C-alpha positions as CSV (number, residue, x, y, z in Angstrom):
1,M,-2.5,-47.6,-17.7
2,P,1.1,-47.1,-18.9
3,V,3.5,-49.8,-18.0
4,A,6.6,-48.8,-19.9
5,A,8.5,-45.5,-20.2
6,E,7.5,-45.2,-23.9
7,D,3.8,-45.6,-23.1
8,A,4.1,-43.1,-20.3
9,R,5.7,-40.6,-22.7
10,D,3.0,-41.2,-25.3
11,T,0.1,-40.7,-22.8
12,G,1.7,-38.1,-20.7
13,G,1.7,-40.4,-17.7
14,E,-2.0,-39.9,-17.2
15,T,-5.0,-42.2,-17.4
16,G,-8.5,-41.1,-18.2
17,T,-9.8,-41.5,-14.6
18,S,-7.1,-40.3,-12.3
19,S,-5.7,-36.9,-11.5
20,A,-2.1,-35.9,-12.1
21,P,-0.6,-36.8,-8.7
22,N,-2.4,-40.2,-8.8
23,A,-1.1,-40.8,-12.3
24,V,2.4,-40.1,-11.3
25,R,2.0,-42.5,-8.3
26,N,0.4,-45.1,-10.6
27,L,3.3,-44.7,-13.1
28,A,5.8,-45.2,-10.3
29,N,4.0,-48.2,-8.9
30,A,3.2,-49.8,-12.2
31,G,6.6,-49.4,-13.8
32,K,8.7,-50.7,-10.9
33,A,9.9,-53.6,-13.0
34,T,10.3,-51.8,-16.3
35,L,11.5,-48.3,-15.3
36,P,15.1,-47.7,-14.5
37,R,15.8,-46.7,-10.8
38,G,16.4,-43.0,-11.6
39,I,13.1,-42.5,-13.5
40,R,11.3,-44.3,-10.7
41,A,12.9,-42.1,-8.0
42,G,12.0,-39.0,-10.1
43,A,8.4,-40.1,-10.4
44,L,8.2,-40.7,-6.6
45,A,9.8,-37.3,-5.9
46,Q,7.3,-35.7,-8.2
47,A,4.4,-37.4,-6.5
48,Q,5.7,-36.3,-3.1
49,S,6.2,-32.7,-4.2
50,A,2.6,-32.7,-5.7
51,R,1.3,-33.9,-2.3
52,A,3.4,-31.3,-0.5
53,A,2.1,-28.5,-2.7
54,I,-1.5,-29.1,-1.7
55,G,-1.2,-26.9,1.5
56,M,1.0,-24.2,0.0
57,G,-1.8,-21.8,-0.6
58,G,-2.5,-21.5,3.1
59,A,1.1,-21.1,3.9
60,I,1.5,-18.3,1.3
61,L,-1.7,-16.6,2.6
62,S,-0.6,-16.8,6.3
63,A,2.9,-15.6,5.4
64,Q,1.3,-12.5,3.7
65,A,-1.0,-12.0,6.7
66,L,1.9,-12.2,9.1
67,R,3.9,-9.7,7.1
68,F,1.0,-7.3,7.0
69,S,0.7,-7.7,10.8
70,W,4.3,-6.9,11.4
71,M,4.3,-3.9,9.1
72,N,1.1,-2.4,10.6
73,L,1.9,-3.1,14.3
74,I,2.4,0.5,15.2
75,S,-0.1,2.1,12.9
76,L,-2.9,-0.1,14.2
77,F,-2.0,0.5,17.8
78,G,-0.8,-3.0,18.5
79,L,-3.9,-4.9,17.4
80,P,-2.0,-7.1,14.9
81,L,-0.2,-8.5,17.9
82,I,-3.3,-10.6,18.4
83,Y,-2.9,-12.3,15.0
84,I,0.9,-12.7,15.5
85,N,0.2,-14.6,18.8
86,I,-2.5,-16.7,17.1
87,H,0.0,-17.5,14.3
88,F,2.7,-18.4,16.8
89,L,0.4,-20.7,18.7
90,G,-0.9,-22.3,15.5
91,R,2.6,-22.9,14.1
92,Y,4.6,-24.0,17.1
93,F,2.0,-25.6,19.4
94,T,-0.5,-27.2,17.0
95,H,2.1,-27.9,14.3
96,V,-0.3,-27.0,11.6
97,E,1.6,-26.6,8.3
98,W,-0.9,-24.1,7.1
99,F,0.9,-21.4,9.2
100,A,4.2,-20.3,7.6
101,P,7.2,-20.3,9.8
102,F,8.3,-17.0,11.4
103,G,10.9,-15.3,9.3
104,S,9.7,-16.8,6.0
105,E,7.1,-14.0,5.3
106,W,9.9,-11.6,4.3
107,T,11.2,-14.0,1.6
108,A,7.8,-15.2,0.3
109,T,6.6,-14.4,-3.1
110,A,3.1,-14.4,-4.5
111,T,3.4,-18.0,-5.7
112,S,5.7,-19.7,-3.3
113,P,6.3,-19.6,0.5
114,G,9.6,-18.3,1.6
115,R,12.4,-20.4,3.0
116,P,12.7,-20.0,6.8
117,N,15.7,-18.0,7.9
118,Y,16.5,-19.1,11.4
119,A,17.9,-15.7,12.4
120,L,14.7,-14.0,11.3
121,E,12.6,-16.7,12.9
122,Y,14.1,-16.5,16.3
123,G,14.4,-12.7,16.1
124,E,10.7,-12.4,15.4
125,I,9.8,-14.8,18.2
126,I,12.0,-12.8,20.6
127,A,10.4,-9.5,19.4
128,M,6.9,-11.0,19.9
129,L,7.7,-12.1,23.4
130,V,9.1,-8.7,24.3
131,L,6.0,-7.0,22.8
132,D,3.8,-9.3,24.8
133,A,5.7,-8.5,28.0
134,F,5.4,-4.8,27.3
135,V,1.6,-5.1,26.6
136,A,1.2,-7.1,29.8
137,T,3.1,-4.5,31.8
138,V,1.1,-1.7,30.4
139,L,-2.2,-3.5,31.1
140,L,-1.0,-4.2,34.7
141,I,-0.1,-0.6,35.3
142,L,-3.4,0.7,33.8
143,S,-5.4,-1.7,35.9
144,A,-3.5,-0.7,39.0
145,I,-4.1,3.0,38.3
146,S,-7.8,2.4,37.6
147,F,-8.1,0.3,40.8
148,F,-6.4,3.1,42.8
149,L,-8.7,5.8,41.3
150,I,-11.9,3.8,42.0
151,W,-10.7,3.1,45.6
152,A,-10.0,6.9,46.1
153,V,-13.4,7.9,44.9
154,S,-15.2,5.2,46.9
155,H,-13.1,5.8,50.1
156,P,-12.3,9.6,50.1
157,L,-11.6,9.8,53.9
158,E,-9.0,7.0,53.9
159,F,-7.5,8.4,50.7
160,C,-7.2,11.9,52.2
161,A,-5.5,10.4,55.3
162,M,-2.8,8.9,53.1
163,I,-1.7,12.2,51.5
164,P,-0.4,15.5,52.8
165,T,-3.0,18.3,53.6
166,P,-2.5,20.7,50.7
167,V,-2.9,17.9,48.2
168,A,-5.9,16.6,50.1
169,L,-7.6,20.0,49.9
170,S,-7.1,20.2,46.2
171,I,-8.2,16.6,45.6
172,G,-11.1,17.1,48.1
173,S,-12.4,20.0,46.0
174,L,-12.4,17.8,42.9
175,L,-14.6,15.2,44.6
176,G,-17.8,17.3,44.1
177,P,-20.4,17.0,46.8
178,L,-18.0,14.9,48.9
179,G,-15.3,17.6,48.5
180,P,-16.0,20.0,51.4
181,A,-16.5,17.2,53.9
182,A,-13.5,15.4,52.7
183,S,-11.3,18.5,52.7
184,I,-12.4,19.4,56.2
185,V,-11.7,16.0,57.5
186,C,-8.4,15.9,55.8
187,A,-7.4,19.4,57.1
188,V,-8.3,18.4,60.7
189,Q,-6.1,15.3,60.5
C-alpha cells in the first residue's frame, strides 16, 4: 500500500486487491502524515465524487424518462402524467436520489445529469399540479354525466318529470320498449 506521494504516483494510487474508490480512500487515510494538506483534500474530494457518481446512471435514466414523458404528454393522451406523478412522489416524498430533480431533464446530457434550474423545477411542479387538477375535474364531470345517464335509464318516469314535455317525448322515444309508456306518462304530467 502506498504511503508517500512518490509511491502513489508510481503505483497509480491502487493496490492489487482494492477498487479505485477504495484505493483513493486508502491513499488519503494512509498518507495523512506524509501528504500535504492540499493533496489529502484532493484525494478525499475524489473519493467523495466517486461515491456520488455511483447513482448517477439512475438519475440520467430518470431524467431522460421524465423528458420523454413531458414531450409526449399530448400525443399519448395524458398517460405520461402517471409517470410524472410517480417521479414527483419518488423525488420529493421519498427523497430517493435515483430520481432526477424536476427541471434538470432539459439540461441533462447522455453522460451526466443536468443541473437543477429552480425556475424550471417549480414551473414543472406547477404545471404538473395544474394538469392533475384538470384531469381530476374531467374525471369528476365524466363520472357525473355517466351517473346521470344511468339514473335516467333506470328511472325514466322521474327523469321525464324533471324535463319539459317536448324533450320528454323525444327522450322517451329513445328509451326503446320503455319509450311509449314513458312518453305517455310524461305527456300527461
